[in-house]
Structure formats: C-alpha cells, structure tokens
C-alpha positions in Angstrom: 0.0 0.0 0.0 2.9 2.3 0.8 4.5 1.7 -2.5 1.2 2.3 -4.3 0.9 5.8 -2.6 4.5 6.6 -3.7 3.6 5.7 -7.3 0.4 7.8 -7.2 2.4 10.8 -5.8 5.1 10.3 -8.5 2.5 10.2 -11.2 0.8 13.4 -9.9 4.1 15.1 -9.6 5.0 14.2 -13.2 1.6 15.4 -14.4 2.0 18.8 -12.6 5.5 19.2 -14.1 4.3 18.4 -17.6 1.3 20.8 -17.1 3.6 23.6 -15.9 5.9 23.1 -18.8 3.0 23.3 -21.3 1.8 26.4 -19.6 5.3 27.9 -19.7 5.6 27.3 -23.4 2.1 28.7 -24.0 2.9 31.8 -22.0 6.1 32.3 -23.9 4.2 31.9 -27.2 1.7 34.5 -26.1 4.4 36.9 -25.0 6.2 36.5 -28.4 2.9 37.3 -30.2 2.5 40.5 -28.1 -0.4 39.1 -26.1 1.1 40.3 -22.8 -2.0 40.3 -20.6 -2.8 36.7 -21.6 0.9 35.7 -21.0 0.6 37.2 -17.5 -2.4 35.0 -16.8 -0.5 31.9 -17.9 2.6 32.7 -15.9 0.5 33.3 -12.8 -1.2 29.9 -13.3 2.3 28.4 -13.1 3.0 30.2 -9.8 -0.4 29.1 -8.5 0.6 25.5 -9.2 3.6 25.9 -6.9 6.3 26.3 -9.6 8.5 29.2 -8.5 11.6 29.8 -10.7 13.7 32.7 -11.8 12.6 32.1 -15.4 8.9 32.3 -14.6 9.3 35.5 -12.5 11.6 37.1 -15.1 9.2 36.4 -18.0 6.3 37.6 -15.9 8.1 40.8 -15.1 8.9 41.3 -18.8 5.3 41.0 -19.7 4.3 43.6 -17.0 7.1 45.9 -18.2 5.7 45.7 -21.8 2.3 46.9 -20.4 4.0 49.7 -18.3 2.9 48.0 -15.1 5.6 49.6 -12.9 5.1 48.0 -9.5 4.3 44.4 -10.8 7.3 44.4 -13.1 9.7 45.6 -10.4 8.2 43.2 -7.9 8.7 40.2 -10.2 12.2 41.2 -11.2 13.0 41.4 -7.5 11.5 37.9 -7.0 13.6 36.6 -9.9 16.8 38.2 -8.5 16.2 36.5 -5.1 16.4 33.1 -7.0 19.1 34.1 -9.4 21.0 37.1 -7.9 23.9 37.0 -10.4 21.8 36.8 -13.6 22.9 39.7 -15.8 19.7 39.8 -17.9 17.5 40.0 -14.9 19.7 42.7 -13.4 19.7 44.8 -16.6 15.9 44.6 -17.1 15.3 45.3 -13.4 17.4 48.5 -13.8 15.3 49.6 -16.8 12.1 49.0 -14.8 13.4 51.0 -11.8 14.0 53.9 -14.2 10.2 54.2 -14.5 9.7 55.0 -10.9 9.1 58.6 -9.7 10.9 58.5 -6.4 14.6 59.3 -6.6 16.1 57.8 -3.4 19.8 57.9 -2.9 21.3 54.8 -1.2 22.8 55.5 2.2 26.6 54.9 1.6 28.5 52.4 3.7 32.2 52.7 4.4 35.0 51.3 6.5 35.0 48.0 8.4 31.2 47.5 8.4 31.2 47.6 4.6 34.0 45.1 4.3 32.3 42.7 6.7 29.0 43.0 4.9 30.7 42.4 1.5 32.5 39.3 2.8 29.3 38.0 4.5 27.3 38.4 1.2 30.0 36.5 -0.8 28.1 33.2 0.0 24.7 32.2 1.0 23.9 30.9 4.5 23.9 27.3 3.2 27.3 27.7 1.5 28.9 29.3 4.6 27.6 26.4 6.6 29.0 23.8 4.2 32.4 25.6 4.2 32.5 25.6 8.0 31.5 21.9 8.2 34.1 20.9 5.6 36.9 22.9 7.4 36.0 21.3 10.7 36.1 17.8 9.2 39.4 18.6 7.6 40.7 19.8 10.9 39.7 16.5 12.5 41.5 14.6 9.7 44.6 16.6 10.2 44.5 16.0 14.0 44.2 12.3 13.4 47.1 12.5 11.1 49.1 14.2 13.9 48.0 11.6 16.4 49.0 8.6 14.3 52.0 10.0 12.7 55.5 8.9 13.8 57.5 11.6 12.0 58.2 14.6 14.3 58.1 17.0 11.4 54.8 15.6 10.1 53.3 15.6 13.6 54.2 19.3 14.1 52.9 20.3 10.7 49.7 18.3 11.1 49.1 19.8 14.6 49.6 23.4 13.5 47.5 22.9 10.3 44.7 21.2 12.3 44.2 24.2 14.6 44.7 26.7 11.8 42.0 25.1 9.7 39.7 24.8 12.8 40.2 28.5 13.4 39.3 29.4 9.8 36.3 27.0 10.1 35.0 28.9 13.2 35.4 32.2 11.3 33.3 30.7 8.4 30.7 29.6 11.0 30.5 33.1 12.4 29.9 34.4 8.9 27.2 31.8 8.4 25.4 33.1 11.5 25.9 36.7 10.4 24.5 35.9 7.0 21.5 34.2 8.6 20.8 37.3 10.7 21.0 39.5 7.6 18.6 37.3 5.7 16.2 37.2 8.7 16.2 41.0 9.0 15.8 41.5 5.3 12.1 42.1 4.7 11.8 44.0 1.4 8.5 45.1 -0.1 7.4 47.1 -3.2 5.0 50.0 -3.1 2.0 49.0 -5.2 -0.1 52.1 -4.5 0.1 54.8 -7.1 0.8 57.2 -4.3 1.3 56.3 -0.7 1.3 58.7 2.2 4.0 57.9 4.7 3.0 59.0 8.2 5.1 59.7 11.3 2.9 57.3 13.4 0.7 54.3 12.6 -2.6 56.2 12.2 -4.1 58.6 9.7 -4.3 61.5 12.2 -0.5 61.7 12.5 1.7 64.0 10.6 2.6 63.1 7.0 6.4 62.6 6.7 6.7 62.2 2.9 5.1 60.4 0.0 6.1 57.4 -2.1 5.0 56.1 -5.5 4.5 52.8 -7.1 7.6 50.6 -7.7 9.7 52.0 -4.9 11.5 49.3 -2.8 11.3 49.6 1.0 12.3 47.6 4.0 9.6 46.5 6.5 10.8 47.1 10.1 7.6 46.6 12.1 3.9 46.0 12.0 1.0 47.5 14.0 -2.5 46.5 13.0 -3.0 47.5 9.4 0.2 49.6 9.3 3.8 48.8 8.4 6.8 50.7 9.5 9.2 51.1 6.6 12.7 52.3 5.9 14.1 53.6 2.6 17.5 53.1 1.2 18.5 56.6 2.4 17.5 55.8 6.0 14.2 57.7 6.1 11.5 55.9 8.1 7.7 56.1 8.4 4.4 54.2 8.5 2.3 53.2 5.5 -1.0 51.3 5.3 -0.3 47.6 4.7 -2.4 47.5 1.5 -0.1 50.1 -0.1 2.9 47.7 -0.2 3.5 44.0 -1.2 6.2 42.1 0.6 8.7 40.1 -1.5 
C-alpha cells in the first residue's frame, strides 16, 4: 500500500511538471505574439501551481514591463533576483524597470570596516557558509588524526599546527554563516503598489505626514501594527504606511 501511494504521488508530480511546462511554453508563445495580458495570466497559473523559478518571474516581469505596469514588473524582477542574484539579464531589465519610478532615493553609503564585513558576508549564502565551515571542521579532525597517528616529528608538528589553523578558519566561516543568517532574517523588502502612498510619522491617519512614495519603490519593513507597516528607505528615512499600499517580497 505504501509503494502504491508513492507511485500515485510520483504520477501526480510528473503530471504537474508536464502541465507547468506546457503552460510555460504557451505563456512564452503569447508573449512573443504580443499578447502580454494573456501571457501574464498563464505565468500566474504556473505560480499558483507551486512552480517558482527565476525564469517564470523574469518572463512575468517582462510582460508587465511591456504593459507599463511599474510595480508588478519591479516586484517580479526582484523575485527573480532572489532566486538568481547573479543573472545579468534580470539585473539589466530590473534596472530599466526602476527607471520608470518617480521616487529618486539615494542609497545611504556604507564605508569602513562594516562595509568590508558585509561584503564578505554576502559572498556566499547561509547554506554555502555552513557547508564551508563543516568541511573545514572535518578537515581539521582529519589533520588532527594524522598528527595523532604520525611517527614523524616534522609531520606531527605540521599536522598539529595545520589542524588548529583550519579549525580557526572554520570557526570564522561559521561566524559568517550566522551573520548571513541574521542578515537574511532581518531582510524584509517590499514594493510599493499604491500609485501614491502617504508615509505617516505614526501608525494612524491622524498623525503628521512625513513624505510620499509612489509605485515601484522598494522599501524595508521594520515593524507592523494592526494595518500599518513601519518602513525604511535606502536613504535611511522611516515612516508608517498602510499595509495595503505595499506588497512584501
């Protein structure tokens, strides 16, 4: 009975994969024919089926871009970049889409030691930092065993020093893994979907208006109170917007 359920699950999985592939090809054909709205519907069906890939989000973003849908295009380019951060085509098209936004927000510059540490931390993902640290710890154990069972004085000394040196580097890699984890955990980006959003000083409509944002602008969500979100811009400015004005990535 257990094997029968596995076979059923496998058949269903294969059917869904084939269905998504057919939808993807249909959506691409619609896009190439200039039927962008229909292509968007087809790409969204793929996402609703649970298939999330950089290619689907990228093509969906392109279709929105063709229709001058600022917020949806930027949103889906950002989704694609989260899955394929080094893809040049996605980066280039995302830059074109951002040029359609009204808000001109300068990025708060980082310098010194904090910038160096952040750059090193972002070199690898949390998973890769973890794998590197585990590999180095295992290598350190192997070197220590080599030291323990070696009869040559020179080899013992070299193995002993190498073991602790590799272990030290492994612990550094582990610290970067935790640092990367904390960065990812704190990273809560969102895109403004409202054509114009009033950013308030407090989470209520009676408070003073701090500034306004327009569709397509990327923000960081810092906090949430009822139907309000506290956001921060790349230049460090903060305020509260209604939850319905933004869409978390």
